[in-house]
Backbone as JSON, one array per atom type, in Angstrom:
{
  "sequence": "MSELKTQIRDDLKTAMKAREKERTGTIRMLLAAIQAEETTGTKHELTDDDVLKVIAREIKKRRESAEVYRENDRPELADAELAEVEVLTAYQPKQLDDAGVADLVKVAIAEVAADEGEPVTMKQMGQVMKLATEKAAGRVDGKRLSAQVKAELQA",
  "N": [[21.62, -9.44, -2.4], [20.26, -6.06, -2.53], [17.22, -5.18, -4.4], [17.26, -2.39, -5.59], [19.82, -2.14, -5.22], [20.78, -3.77, -7.17], [19.25, -2.26, -9.68], [20.86, -0.09, -9.61], [23.49, -1.32, -10.41], [22.74, -2.59, -12.82], [22.1, 0.03, -14.33], [24.03, 1.22, -14.07], [25.98, -0.37, -16.08], [24.32, 0.1, -18.3], [24.23, 3.18, -18.62], [27.72, 3.11, -19.42], [27.45, 1.78, -21.5], [26.1, 3.21, -23.22], [27.89, 5.39, -23.55], [27.71, 7.72, -21.36], [28.93, 10.15, -19.6], [28.48, 12.13, -17.54], [26.72, 10.13, -15.9], [27.38, 8.41, -15.76], [29.45, 8.72, -13.96], [28.39, 9.38, -11.73], [26.67, 7.23, -10.67], [28.86, 5.67, -10.42], [29.68, 6.39, -7.8], [27.47, 6.43, -5.98], [27.56, 3.53, -5.89], [29.93, 3.35, -4.78], [29.88, 4.77, -2.29], [27.75, 3.03, -1.33], [28.93, 0.64, -0.74], [30.78, 1.54, 1.01], [29.52, 2.03, 2.98], [28.27, -0.92, 3.44], [30.56, -1.63, 4.25], [31.76, -0.76, 6.52], [32.16, -0.78, 10.24], [30.39, -4.1, 11.24], [30.62, -6.02, 8.56], [28.02, -5.72, 6.29], [25.32, -6.67, 4.2], [23.21, -4.04, 2.46], [19.71, -3.31, 2.96], [16.73, -2.73, 1.16], [15.77, -0.01, 2.29], [17.95, 0.85, 3.27], [19.59, 1.58, 1.75], [18.26, 3.37, 0.04], [18.53, 5.53, 2.36], [21.36, 6.02, 1.66], [21.43, 6.72, -0.79], [19.58, 9.39, -0.14], [21.31, 10.45, 1.65], [23.86, 10.9, -0.14], [22.27, 13.01, -1.59], [21.65, 15.04, -0.21], [24.28, 15.65, 0.47], [25.49, 17.08, -2.18], [23.38, 18.64, -2.28], [24.08, 20.76, -0.79], [26.95, 21.33, -1.66], [26.51, 22.42, -3.76], [25.1, 24.72, -3.12], [27.22, 26.17, -1.55], [28.82, 26.84, -3.76], [27.5, 28.25, -5.23], [27.43, 30.48, -3.5], [29.96, 31.26, -3.56], [30.42, 32.23, -6.14], [30.66, 30.14, -8.19], [29.1, 29.08, -10.55], [28.99, 27.1, -12.69], [30.5, 24.94, -10.89], [28.35, 24.24, -9.88], [26.28, 23.87, -10.82], [27.03, 21.22, -11.98], [27.25, 19.63, -9.53], [24.39, 19.75, -9.28], [23.67, 18.29, -11.16], [24.3, 15.59, -10.6], [22.61, 15.2, -8.88], [20.27, 15.06, -10.07], [20.33, 12.81, -10.96], [20.45, 10.87, -8.9], [17.99, 11.32, -7.37], [16.36, 9.74, -9.29], [16.28, 7.39, -8.13], [14.73, 7.23, -5.82], [12.21, 7.29, -3.87], [8.69, 8.68, -4.93], [8.77, 11.67, -4.21], [6.68, 13.54, -1.1], [4.43, 16.27, -1.3], [4.0, 19.88, -0.16], [1.34, 19.23, 1.34], [1.12, 16.77, 1.71], [3.28, 16.27, 3.62], [2.31, 17.56, 5.56], [-0.6, 16.09, 6.65], [0.74, 13.4, 7.22], [3.18, 14.57, 9.18], [1.08, 15.21, 10.98], [-0.82, 12.79, 11.5], [1.5, 11.57, 12.94], [1.44, 13.06, 15.05], [-0.73, 13.05, 16.68], [-0.95, 9.94, 16.83], [1.66, 10.02, 18.94], [0.73, 11.64, 20.87], [-1.33, 10.21, 21.49], [-0.27, 7.95, 22.83], [0.76, 9.25, 24.56], [-1.15, 10.32, 25.91], [-2.06, 12.6, 26.59], [-2.1, 15.86, 25.48], [0.28, 16.67, 22.61], [3.84, 18.86, 22.87], [6.24, 20.5, 22.39], [8.2, 19.29, 23.99], [7.94, 16.88, 23.23], [9.12, 16.67, 20.52], [11.17, 14.93, 19.3], [10.2, 12.14, 19.82], [7.99, 12.64, 18.04], [9.39, 13.1, 15.86], [10.89, 11.16, 15.14], [8.71, 8.82, 14.64], [7.44, 10.51, 12.62], [9.4, 10.04, 10.58], [9.81, 7.54, 10.4], [7.46, 6.81, 9.1], [7.53, 8.24, 6.64], [9.7, 7.3, 5.1], [11.81, 7.83, 3.21], [10.58, 9.55, 1.48], [10.37, 12.26, 1.84], [12.74, 15.01, 2.66], [14.57, 15.65, 5.43], [15.14, 18.37, 6.55], [13.08, 19.5, 5.7], [10.81, 18.2, 7.16], [11.36, 18.48, 9.96], [11.04, 21.33, 10.06], [8.24, 21.42, 9.62], [7.29, 19.87, 11.66], [7.88, 21.58, 13.69], [6.55, 23.95, 12.98], [3.77, 22.61, 13.56], [3.91, 22.04, 15.74], [4.37, 23.99, 17.46], [1.99, 25.13, 17.09]],
  "CA": [[21.56, -8.54, -2.65], [18.98, -6.14, -2.49], [16.77, -5.18, -5.41], [17.72, -1.63, -5.92], [21.12, -2.01, -5.6], [20.77, -4.6, -8.46], [18.77, -1.71, -10.45], [21.56, 0.71, -9.63], [24.16, -1.72, -11.08], [22.13, -2.65, -13.95], [21.94, 1.16, -14.59], [25.93, 1.61, -14.56], [26.35, -1.1, -17.11], [23.35, 0.94, -19.17], [25.45, 4.17, -18.67], [28.52, 2.59, -19.71], [27.37, 0.99, -22.77], [25.66, 4.55, -24.28], [29.1, 6.47, -23.18], [27.02, 8.99, -20.61], [30.49, 10.16, -18.99], [28.61, 12.15, -16.31], [25.87, 9.78, -15.6], [28.69, 6.91, -15.62], [30.56, 8.98, -12.68], [27.58, 9.85, -10.34], [26.23, 6.1, -10.36], [30.13, 4.8, -9.54], [30.36, 7.48, -6.88], [26.46, 5.92, -5.48], [27.81, 2.49, -5.26], [31.31, 3.74, -3.83], [29.35, 5.15, -1.29], [26.88, 1.96, -0.67], [29.88, -0.19, -0.66], [31.44, 2.15, 1.84], [28.23, 1.84, 3.81], [28.32, -1.94, 3.54], [31.47, -2.35, 4.96], [31.64, -0.29, 7.84], [31.64, -1.18, 10.85], [30.36, -5.11, 10.99], [30.34, -6.13, 7.33], [26.61, -6.82, 6.15], [24.43, -6.65, 3.11], [22.37, -3.28, 3.04], [18.29, -3.47, 2.54], [16.5, -1.35, -0.14], [16.03, 1.01, 3.11], [19.17, 1.32, 4.0], [20.42, 2.21, 0.37], [17.7, 4.35, -0.03], [18.93, 6.35, 3.33], [22.9, 6.33, 1.18], [20.82, 7.67, -1.96], [19.31, 10.49, 0.5], [22.59, 11.26, 2.1], [24.47, 12.01, -0.83], [22.08, 13.9, -2.32], [21.83, 16.04, 0.52], [25.44, 16.55, 0.17], [25.25, 17.56, -3.18], [22.83, 20.27, -2.11], [24.83, 21.78, 0.28], [28.09, 21.28, -2.03], [25.83, 23.4, -5.09], [24.86, 26.06, -2.19], [28.53, 26.88, -1.37], [29.74, 26.76, -4.91], [27.06, 29.27, -5.71], [27.35, 31.32, -2.65], [31.54, 31.64, -3.85], [30.74, 32.5, -7.78], [31.01, 29.08, -8.89], [27.94, 28.32, -11.24], [29.42, 25.75, -13.12], [30.57, 23.45, -10.2], [27.26, 24.28, -8.49], [25.55, 23.31, -11.61], [27.72, 20.02, -12.36], [26.83, 19.39, -8.29], [22.83, 19.62, -8.82], [22.91, 17.25, -12.22], [24.05, 14.46, -10.15], [21.32, 15.01, -7.67], [18.93, 14.3, -10.65], [20.4, 11.36, -11.52], [20.31, 10.59, -7.49], [16.86, 11.35, -7.18], [15.72, 8.7, -9.83], [16.33, 5.93, -7.12], [14.27, 7.93, -4.75], [10.89, 7.03, -3.74], [8.15, 10.41, -5.34], [8.53, 12.68, -3.02], [5.5, 14.07, -0.65], [4.18, 17.28, -1.75], [3.66, 20.21, 1.32], [0.13, 18.77, 2.18], [1.8, 15.55, 2.04], [3.96, 16.28, 4.94], [1.48, 18.56, 6.71], [-0.76, 15.26, 6.34], [1.91, 12.95, 7.67], [3.44, 15.73, 10.54], [-0.54, 15.17, 12.28], [-0.54, 11.78, 12.09], [2.91, 11.47, 13.95], [1.37, 13.78, 16.49], [-1.65, 12.54, 16.83], [-0.03, 9.11, 17.76], [2.21, 10.31, 19.84], [-0.52, 12.09, 21.98], [-2.37, 8.78, 22.07], [0.55, 7.07, 23.67], [1.81, 9.79, 25.98], [-2.3, 10.46, 26.82], [-1.65, 14.19, 26.41], [-1.54, 17.1, 24.08], [2.07, 16.74, 22.67], [4.39, 19.65, 23.23], [7.67, 20.7, 21.86], [9.48, 18.41, 24.91], [7.97, 15.56, 22.4], [9.25, 16.8, 19.31], [11.95, 14.28, 19.35], [9.32, 11.18, 19.46], [7.31, 13.16, 16.59], [10.27, 13.09, 14.72], [11.2, 9.85, 14.96], [7.52, 8.61, 14.14], [7.17, 10.81, 11.46], [10.78, 9.74, 9.57], [9.61, 6.57, 9.71], [6.34, 6.98, 8.13], [8.36, 9.12, 5.79], [9.94, 6.52, 4.81], [12.49, 8.52, 2.45], [9.67, 10.59, 0.53], [10.45, 13.9, 2.55], [13.88, 15.35, 3.09], [14.87, 15.97, 6.79], [15.01, 19.55, 6.44], [11.44, 19.45, 5.26], [9.68, 17.57, 7.86], [11.86, 19.2, 10.87], [10.4, 21.91, 9.78], [6.96, 21.11, 9.42], [7.02, 19.5, 13.3], [7.88, 22.46, 14.88], [5.38, 24.54, 13.03], [2.99, 22.11, 13.87], [3.81, 21.86, 17.47], [3.88, 25.34, 17.85], [0.48, 26.18, 16.6]],
  "C": [[20.52, -7.64, -3.08], [18.07, -5.34, -4.18], [17.25, -3.38, -6.27], [19.34, -1.23, -6.14], [21.42, -2.94, -6.39], [20.53, -3.43, -9.72], [20.28, -0.75, -10.81], [22.65, -0.1, -10.64], [24.28, -1.87, -12.44], [22.45, -0.85, -14.93], [23.44, 1.95, -15.4], [26.0, 1.2, -15.88], [25.63, -0.5, -18.46], [24.44, 2.29, -20.17], [26.89, 3.98, -19.57], [28.75, 2.23, -21.12], [26.93, 2.68, -23.93], [26.79, 5.69, -23.5], [27.87, 7.89, -22.41], [28.17, 9.13, -19.48], [29.76, 10.46, -17.19], [27.59, 11.43, -15.9], [26.32, 8.27, -14.73], [29.15, 7.27, -13.88], [29.5, 9.1, -11.68], [27.22, 8.21, -9.94], [27.43, 5.49, -9.99], [30.3, 5.69, -8.14], [28.96, 6.74, -5.49], [27.05, 4.61, -5.06], [29.24, 2.78, -4.69], [30.87, 3.93, -2.31], [28.32, 3.99, -0.47], [27.95, 0.63, -0.27], [30.79, 0.45, 0.57], [30.54, 1.84, 3.24], [28.07, 0.2, 4.51], [29.7, -2.24, 4.27], [32.02, -1.35, 6.18], [31.28, -0.91, 9.2], [31.4, -3.07, 10.87], [30.29, -5.09, 9.26], [28.97, -6.48, 7.2], [26.12, -6.26, 5.06], [23.15, -5.25, 3.32], [20.75, -3.94, 2.35], [17.81, -2.51, 1.29], [16.51, -0.15, 1.07], [17.01, 1.66, 3.65], [20.2, 1.82, 2.69], [19.54, 3.6, -0.05], [18.19, 5.92, 1.06], [20.47, 7.0, 3.02], [22.06, 7.09, 0.08], [20.66, 9.44, -1.3], [20.44, 11.07, 1.29], [23.48, 12.43, 1.23], [24.11, 12.93, -1.51], [21.99, 15.11, -1.39], [23.12, 17.02, 0.11], [25.86, 17.06, -1.05], [24.88, 19.0, -3.58], [23.73, 21.13, -1.71], [26.11, 22.23, -0.17], [27.95, 22.78, -3.42], [25.79, 24.15, -3.9], [26.06, 26.64, -2.1], [29.42, 27.25, -2.7], [29.17, 28.0, -5.23], [27.34, 30.85, -5.03], [29.16, 32.07, -3.07], [31.58, 31.87, -5.6], [31.03, 31.52, -8.62], [30.15, 28.26, -9.47], [28.08, 26.75, -11.11], [29.49, 24.26, -12.51], [29.26, 23.1, -9.37], [26.06, 23.55, -9.58], [26.34, 21.65, -12.08], [26.89, 18.83, -10.91], [24.92, 18.49, -8.73], [22.95, 18.35, -10.29], [23.53, 16.03, -11.44], [23.1, 14.71, -8.89], [20.14, 14.53, -8.59], [18.98, 13.27, -11.03], [20.44, 10.54, -10.28], [19.01, 10.27, -7.53], [15.95, 10.36, -8.05], [15.24, 7.57, -8.74], [15.25, 6.35, -5.82], [13.06, 7.33, -4.83], [10.2, 8.49, -4.53], [8.28, 11.03, -3.63], [6.9, 13.52, -2.88], [5.52, 15.26, -1.1], [3.97, 18.22, 0.03], [2.56, 19.81, 2.05], [0.19, 17.81, 2.25], [2.44, 15.45, 3.25], [3.05, 16.85, 5.75], [0.79, 17.27, 7.39], [0.05, 14.14, 7.47], [2.23, 13.36, 9.01], [1.7, 15.11, 11.52], [-1.02, 14.17, 12.51], [-0.1, 11.48, 13.4], [2.19, 11.87, 14.74], [0.2, 13.03, 17.34], [-1.32, 11.18, 17.43], [0.79, 9.11, 18.71], [1.1, 10.93, 21.07], [-1.2, 10.76, 22.65], [-1.82, 7.68, 23.11], [0.91, 7.32, 24.6], [0.28, 10.09, 26.49], [-2.56, 11.96, 27.05], [-1.51, 14.56, 25.2], [0.19, 17.02, 24.14], [2.58, 18.37, 22.64], [5.83, 19.62, 22.22], [8.86, 20.17, 22.32], [8.84, 17.25, 23.84], [8.44, 15.23, 21.19], [10.15, 15.29, 18.53], [11.02, 12.79, 18.53], [8.61, 11.28, 18.0], [7.99, 12.76, 15.47], [10.67, 11.5, 13.89], [9.9, 9.02, 14.38], [7.09, 8.71, 13.1], [8.11, 10.29, 10.14], [10.1, 8.47, 9.34], [8.48, 5.9, 8.99], [6.85, 7.64, 6.76], [8.86, 8.02, 4.51], [11.04, 7.23, 3.32], [11.6, 9.62, 0.95], [9.91, 11.9, 1.08], [11.87, 14.04, 3.05], [13.51, 15.94, 4.48], [14.36, 17.39, 7.58], [13.36, 19.96, 6.79], [10.25, 19.46, 6.71], [10.02, 17.93, 9.22], [11.03, 20.4, 10.55], [8.74, 22.43, 9.98], [6.19, 20.63, 11.1], [6.7, 20.74, 14.24], [7.17, 23.72, 14.84], [4.05, 24.05, 13.57], [2.69, 21.97, 15.61], [3.81, 23.33, 17.94], [2.57, 26.35, 17.06], [-0.64, 25.7, 17.74]]
}
């Protein structure tokens, strides 16, 4: 079992003993998403990187839901979703700031340019994104990363 999954299970026990209702519910939801991912297709044990991807996906879902709730004048539901995001972000690695994202993208572009032997254009955005996503390893949201790659390639 991955270390991160073990930590999440331990945190669930702690939250249950402390009677933290919201935290308990959020962690249970996360464990259910992890279990669903493990049983999808061929049954397999997730690595820490796979668990981080599940966490990132769940955070993205919560943020999108909160946005929809805000647009429809349901701030109490949006706040509940964002509270779940706070619990989930504790399991992610420290997120990169804008300068860190820009540096990471520049390195990825330079590596793709070295591989191709020519300057990188928008046609190679997929290659740059793939490399930058691998280098980011869950430390940056895909939307921010994509925006930065586009900005660098169009400059």
